[in-house]
NUZASE-414297 format. One line per field, with one value per residue (C-alpha): x, y, z; residue number from 1. Coordinates in steps of 0.5 Angstrom, whole numbers, always signed. Example, Ala and Ser with C-alpha at 12.3 -4.5 7.8 and 13.67 -1.06 7.14 Angstrom:
NUZASE-414297
east +25 | +27 $
north -9 | -2 $
up +16 | +14 $
n 1 | 2 $
This chain:
NUZASE-414297
east +306 | +300 | +294 | +289 | +281 | +277 | +270 | +267 | +262 | +255 | +253 | +247 | +247 | +245 | +240 | +235 | +240 | +245 | +240 | +243 | +249 | +255 | +256 | +262 | +259 | +253 | +254 | +256 | +257 | +257 | +261 | +261 | +264 | +270 | +272 | +273 | +277 | +281 | +282 | +285 | +290 | +292 | +293 | +297 | +302 | +299 | +302 | +297 | +290 | +288 | +280 | +278 | +271 | +266 | +258 | +256 | +264 | +262 | +260 | +267 | +270 | +266 | +267 | +275 | +277 | +284 | +287 | +284 | +287 | +293 | +294 | +294 | +288 | +288 | +282 | +282 | +276 | +274 | +270 | +267 | +265 | +270 | +273 | +277 | +283 | +280 | +279 | +286 | +289 | +285 | +289 | +296 | +298 | +298 | +302 | +310 | +313 | +310 | +303 | +297 | +290 | +284 | +276 | +272 | +267 | +270 | +272 | +279 | +283 | +289 | +294 | +293 | +293 | +300 | +302 | +300 | +304 | +310 | +310 | +309 | +308 | +302 | +295 | +290 | +287 | +281 | +278 | +271 | +267 | +265 | +270 | +266 | +263 | +269 | +276 | +280 | +287 | +292 | +298 | +305 | +311 | +309 | +307 | +301 | +301 | +294 | +287 | +281 | +275 | +269 | +272 | +267 | +273 | +276 | +284 | +284 | +279 | +283 | +279 | +282 | +280 | +281 | +287 | +294 | +301 | +304 | +311 | +312 | +313 | +305 | +304 | +306 | +301 | +295 | +293 | +294 | +291 | +285 | +280 | +276 | +270 | +274 | +274 | +280 | +281 | +286 | +287 | +289 | +295 | +296 | +297 | +303 | +306 | +306 | +310 | +315 | +315 | +314 | +307 | +306 | +299 | +297 | +292 | +286 | +282 | +278 | +275 | +268 | +265 | +259 | +256 | +248 | +244 | +243 | +251 | +251 | +247 | +252 | +258 | +254 | +253 | +261 | +263 | +258 | +261 | +268 | +265 | +266 | +260 | +260 | +254 | +255 | +248 | +242 | +239 | +233 | +235 | +229 | +232 | +235 | +242 | +244 | +251 | +255 | +251 | +254 | +249 | +253 | +253 | +246 | +242 | +236 | +234 | +227 | +224 | +222 | +227 | +230 | +237 | +240 | +247 | +250 | +247 | +249 | +245 | +248 | +248 | +241 | +237 | +231 | +228 | +221 | +218 | +218 | +222 | +225 | +232 | +236 | +242 | +245 | +242 | +245 | +240 | +243 | +243 | +236 | +233 | +226 | +224 | +217 | +213 | +212 | +217 | +221 | +227 | +232 | +238 | +237 | +240 | +236 | +239 | +239 | +233 | +228 | +222 | +219 | +214 | +209 | +207 | +211 | +216 | +222 | +227 | +233 | +232 | +236 | +232 | +234 | +234 | +228 | +223 | +217 | +213 | +206 | +204 | +203 | +207 | +210 | +216 | +216 | +223 | +221 | +218 | +213 | +216 | +223 | +227 | +232 | +229 | +230 | +231 | +231 | +237 | +238 | +231 | +233 | +230 | +237 | +237 | +240 | +242 | +239 | +233 | +231 | +231 | +226 | +225 | +230 | +228 | +230 | +230 | +224 | +218 | +212 | +208 | +200 | +198 | +198 | +202 | +204 | +211 | +213 | +220 | +225 | +221 | +224 | +221 | +224 | +225 | +219 | +214 | +208 | +204 | +196 | +194 | +192 | +196 | +199 | +206 | +208 | +211 | +217 | +214 $
north +227 | +231 | +231 | +236 | +234 | +240 | +238 | +245 | +246 | +247 | +244 | +248 | +245 | +238 | +241 | +238 | +232 | +237 | +240 | +236 | +233 | +236 | +234 | +230 | +226 | +224 | +216 | +213 | +205 | +204 | +210 | +218 | +221 | +224 | +217 | +215 | +221 | +219 | +212 | +215 | +219 | +214 | +209 | +214 | +214 | +220 | +220 | +225 | +227 | +234 | +235 | +242 | +242 | +247 | +246 | +240 | +239 | +233 | +229 | +229 | +228 | +222 | +218 | +219 | +220 | +221 | +216 | +213 | +206 | +207 | +215 | +221 | +225 | +232 | +238 | +245 | +249 | +254 | +259 | +263 | +260 | +265 | +261 | +255 | +258 | +261 | +253 | +252 | +258 | +255 | +249 | +252 | +251 | +244 | +244 | +242 | +242 | +240 | +238 | +236 | +239 | +234 | +236 | +232 | +231 | +229 | +222 | +220 | +214 | +212 | +211 | +217 | +221 | +217 | +220 | +227 | +226 | +224 | +230 | +236 | +241 | +239 | +239 | +234 | +235 | +232 | +232 | +233 | +234 | +241 | +245 | +252 | +251 | +249 | +252 | +250 | +249 | +252 | +248 | +251 | +246 | +241 | +246 | +249 | +256 | +258 | +257 | +260 | +260 | +258 | +261 | +263 | +260 | +254 | +254 | +246 | +241 | +240 | +242 | +243 | +236 | +239 | +236 | +239 | +239 | +245 | +247 | +249 | +256 | +256 | +257 | +264 | +266 | +263 | +269 | +274 | +271 | +275 | +275 | +281 | +278 | +278 | +271 | +267 | +262 | +256 | +258 | +265 | +261 | +256 | +262 | +265 | +258 | +258 | +264 | +261 | +254 | +249 | +246 | +239 | +237 | +230 | +228 | +223 | +218 | +217 | +223 | +225 | +232 | +230 | +237 | +235 | +230 | +226 | +226 | +222 | +217 | +217 | +216 | +210 | +207 | +208 | +205 | +199 | +197 | +195 | +192 | +185 | +180 | +180 | +177 | +177 | +179 | +174 | +171 | +167 | +160 | +162 | +169 | +170 | +174 | +175 | +178 | +183 | +184 | +186 | +185 | +187 | +184 | +186 | +186 | +181 | +179 | +175 | +170 | +171 | +177 | +178 | +182 | +183 | +187 | +191 | +192 | +194 | +193 | +196 | +194 | +194 | +194 | +189 | +187 | +184 | +178 | +178 | +185 | +186 | +190 | +192 | +195 | +200 | +201 | +203 | +202 | +205 | +203 | +201 | +202 | +198 | +195 | +192 | +186 | +187 | +193 | +194 | +199 | +200 | +204 | +209 | +211 | +210 | +214 | +211 | +210 | +211 | +206 | +204 | +199 | +196 | +195 | +201 | +203 | +207 | +208 | +212 | +216 | +219 | +219 | +223 | +221 | +218 | +218 | +214 | +212 | +210 | +204 | +204 | +210 | +210 | +214 | +215 | +216 | +217 | +222 | +220 | +224 | +221 | +228 | +229 | +230 | +236 | +238 | +244 | +247 | +253 | +255 | +254 | +248 | +244 | +238 | +232 | +229 | +223 | +220 | +216 | +220 | +220 | +224 | +227 | +228 | +232 | +228 | +227 | +226 | +222 | +221 | +218 | +211 | +211 | +217 | +218 | +222 | +225 | +225 | +230 | +232 | +235 | +234 | +239 | +236 | +235 | +235 | +231 | +229 | +227 | +220 | +219 | +226 | +226 | +230 | +234 | +240 | +241 | +241 $
up +220 | +224 | +221 | +222 | +221 | +220 | +224 | +226 | +220 | +222 | +215 | +213 | +206 | +210 | +214 | +217 | +218 | +222 | +226 | +232 | +229 | +226 | +219 | +220 | +225 | +220 | +219 | +213 | +212 | +220 | +222 | +222 | +216 | +220 | +222 | +215 | +214 | +220 | +218 | +211 | +215 | +220 | +214 | +211 | +217 | +221 | +228 | +231 | +229 | +231 | +231 | +230 | +233 | +234 | +233 | +238 | +239 | +245 | +239 | +236 | +243 | +245 | +239 | +238 | +245 | +247 | +242 | +235 | +233 | +237 | +235 | +239 | +239 | +241 | +240 | +238 | +239 | +233 | +237 | +231 | +224 | +220 | +215 | +214 | +216 | +222 | +224 | +222 | +227 | +233 | +232 | +231 | +238 | +237 | +231 | +230 | +224 | +217 | +218 | +214 | +213 | +211 | +211 | +216 | +211 | +205 | +203 | +201 | +199 | +204 | +199 | +195 | +202 | +203 | +197 | +199 | +205 | +202 | +197 | +201 | +201 | +197 | +195 | +193 | +186 | +183 | +176 | +175 | +168 | +170 | +175 | +175 | +181 | +185 | +187 | +180 | +181 | +176 | +175 | +172 | +171 | +175 | +181 | +184 | +181 | +184 | +186 | +182 | +186 | +181 | +175 | +169 | +164 | +168 | +167 | +168 | +170 | +176 | +183 | +190 | +194 | +201 | +202 | +204 | +207 | +209 | +211 | +218 | +216 | +214 | +222 | +222 | +216 | +219 | +223 | +218 | +212 | +211 | +205 | +202 | +205 | +212 | +213 | +214 | +208 | +208 | +200 | +203 | +207 | +201 | +196 | +201 | +201 | +193 | +193 | +197 | +196 | +190 | +192 | +189 | +186 | +188 | +183 | +187 | +183 | +189 | +192 | +194 | +198 | +202 | +202 | +201 | +203 | +197 | +197 | +204 | +200 | +195 | +200 | +203 | +196 | +195 | +202 | +203 | +196 | +200 | +206 | +208 | +210 | +218 | +221 | +229 | +231 | +232 | +225 | +225 | +221 | +217 | +214 | +208 | +207 | +200 | +198 | +203 | +209 | +216 | +222 | +228 | +235 | +239 | +232 | +231 | +224 | +225 | +220 | +213 | +213 | +206 | +206 | +199 | +200 | +201 | +207 | +214 | +220 | +227 | +234 | +237 | +231 | +230 | +223 | +224 | +220 | +213 | +212 | +205 | +205 | +199 | +198 | +199 | +206 | +213 | +219 | +225 | +232 | +235 | +229 | +228 | +222 | +222 | +219 | +211 | +211 | +205 | +205 | +199 | +198 | +205 | +211 | +217 | +223 | +230 | +234 | +228 | +227 | +220 | +224 | +219 | +212 | +209 | +204 | +204 | +198 | +197 | +203 | +209 | +215 | +222 | +229 | +233 | +227 | +227 | +220 | +222 | +219 | +211 | +210 | +203 | +200 | +193 | +190 | +182 | +179 | +173 | +168 | +170 | +171 | +176 | +183 | +186 | +194 | +197 | +200 | +204 | +201 | +194 | +190 | +187 | +182 | +186 | +179 | +181 | +178 | +184 | +191 | +196 | +203 | +207 | +215 | +221 | +228 | +232 | +226 | +226 | +221 | +221 | +218 | +211 | +209 | +202 | +201 | +194 | +192 | +194 | +200 | +206 | +213 | +219 | +225 | +230 | +224 | +225 | +219 | +220 | +218 | +211 | +208 | +202 | +203 | +196 | +199 | +205 | +212 $
n 1 | 2 | 3 | 4 | 5 | 6 | 7 | 8 | 9 | 10 | 11 | 12 | 13 | 14 | 15 | 16 | 17 | 18 | 19 | 20 | 21 | 22 | 23 | 24 | 25 | 26 | 27 | 28 | 29 | 30 | 31 | 32 | 33 | 34 | 35 | 36 | 37 | 38 | 39 | 40 | 41 | 42 | 43 | 44 | 45 | 46 | 47 | 48 | 49 | 50 | 51 | 52 | 53 | 54 | 55 | 56 | 57 | 58 | 59 | 60 | 61 | 62 | 63 | 64 | 65 | 66 | 67 | 68 | 69 | 70 | 71 | 72 | 73 | 74 | 75 | 76 | 77 | 78 | 79 | 80 | 81 | 82 | 83 | 84 | 85 | 86 | 87 | 88 | 89 | 90 | 91 | 92 | 93 | 94 | 95 | 96 | 97 | 98 | 99 | 100 | 101 | 102 | 103 | 104 | 105 | 106 | 107 | 108 | 109 | 110 | 111 | 112 | 113 | 114 | 115 | 116 | 117 | 118 | 119 | 120 | 121 | 122 | 123 | 124 | 125 | 126 | 127 | 128 | 129 | 130 | 131 | 132 | 133 | 134 | 135 | 136 | 137 | 138 | 139 | 140 | 141 | 142 | 143 | 144 | 145 | 146 | 147 | 148 | 149 | 150 | 151 | 152 | 153 | 154 | 155 | 156 | 157 | 158 | 159 | 160 | 161 | 162 | 163 | 164 | 165 | 166 | 167 | 168 | 169 | 170 | 171 | 172 | 173 | 174 | 175 | 176 | 177 | 178 | 179 | 180 | 181 | 182 | 183 | 184 | 185 | 186 | 187 | 188 | 189 | 190 | 191 | 192 | 193 | 194 | 195 | 196 | 197 | 198 | 199 | 200 | 201 | 202 | 203 | 204 | 205 | 206 | 207 | 208 | 209 | 210 | 211 | 212 | 213 | 214 | 215 | 216 | 217 | 218 | 219 | 220 | 221 | 222 | 223 | 224 | 225 | 226 | 227 | 228 | 229 | 230 | 231 | 232 | 233 | 234 | 235 | 236 | 237 | 238 | 239 | 240 | 241 | 242 | 243 | 244 | 245 | 246 | 247 | 248 | 249 | 250 | 251 | 252 | 253 | 254 | 255 | 256 | 257 | 258 | 259 | 260 | 261 | 262 | 263 | 264 | 265 | 266 | 267 | 268 | 269 | 270 | 271 | 272 | 273 | 274 | 275 | 276 | 277 | 278 | 279 | 280 | 281 | 282 | 283 | 284 | 285 | 286 | 287 | 288 | 289 | 290 | 291 | 292 | 293 | 294 | 295 | 296 | 297 | 298 | 299 | 300 | 301 | 302 | 303 | 304 | 305 | 306 | 307 | 308 | 309 | 310 | 311 | 312 | 313 | 314 | 315 | 316 | 317 | 318 | 319 | 320 | 321 | 322 | 323 | 324 | 325 | 326 | 327 | 328 | 329 | 330 | 331 | 332 | 333 | 334 | 335 | 336 | 337 | 338 | 339 | 340 | 341 | 342 | 343 | 344 | 345 | 346 | 347 | 348 | 349 | 350 | 351 | 352 | 353 | 354 | 355 | 356 | 357 | 358 | 359 | 360 | 361 | 362 | 363 | 364 | 365 | 366 | 367 | 368 | 369 | 370 | 371 | 372 | 373 | 374 | 375 | 376 | 377 | 378 | 379 | 380 | 381 | 382 | 383 | 384 | 385 | 386 | 387 | 388 | 389 | 390 | 391 | 392 | 393 $
């Protein structure tokens, strides 16, 4: 089974994390989102991966190369952001026979993808409490009848989970499936398949659409639960590592450090004396955490530094960020209401009581900076010493 992985989206809802990184390459539990998708496909029996790339395509190519876990990898370039089926059209020359399509920014369970592969033509579905903001799946006599986008009165509580198996015939419909908006959508192709085939709904129990910064935290929390302890780096005898902790080869843990897993420390990271790391935290390559720093339930991306006497909780920190000494990130509102974050210019509830800061890349804060819950800092931001940051910058 060929598996097409859609990895060309710019991820505007993830900004500023996606300023310099395509969304499928954002890190979760030590590897990019797209790598977790590829793992699910390979474990399910895919014999070839076809990545559709666009924005920052070199990031995807450099990570996966021409082979991944012994499975051939090819690439198709989507020249324009004109809908999901346009991405599939870019891959059509690489396809032979029946094929699968998986979103590069969703998390799937490999056993459920294996069932999807076996039951094709098929569509993965997932039950949600409120399906009105999704493509809702209508099922008739055990087959997919249609997908209704964001209906006021959802026919079921099952949504489209962005996982498909199409028959070979579907390749002929890729170029002619056009929506009223002028965009090519995979659901338009699926509608053609439904007309000619019985499409099996495959209910997923474990699935996540990682579309917002706080969902990157949730994905990290979910996947770190399943990691195995592996301490390969240099760890002082005077450090205390509790529970499930990964310290990659090349990472350094100094005396007095306490780590309460699940925590993942990537190669080249340095954790200074008396730092305190709590789950679920991921520290990327070459991250520096200094003396007396506490980090809890956060993703700190490669090259960033939290050097001295700072606190960072429930946050996503971009590339090459430096927090000045004494920088404190608040992650809980005084009224304990859900924290709101700006997404594409609108304040949106995260559904989380605890949410700290979301930063772009190359940011510097001065000493004794205070950052309030839900603040978003754009790439390149500079904050003066002693500032209280209560609004996005």
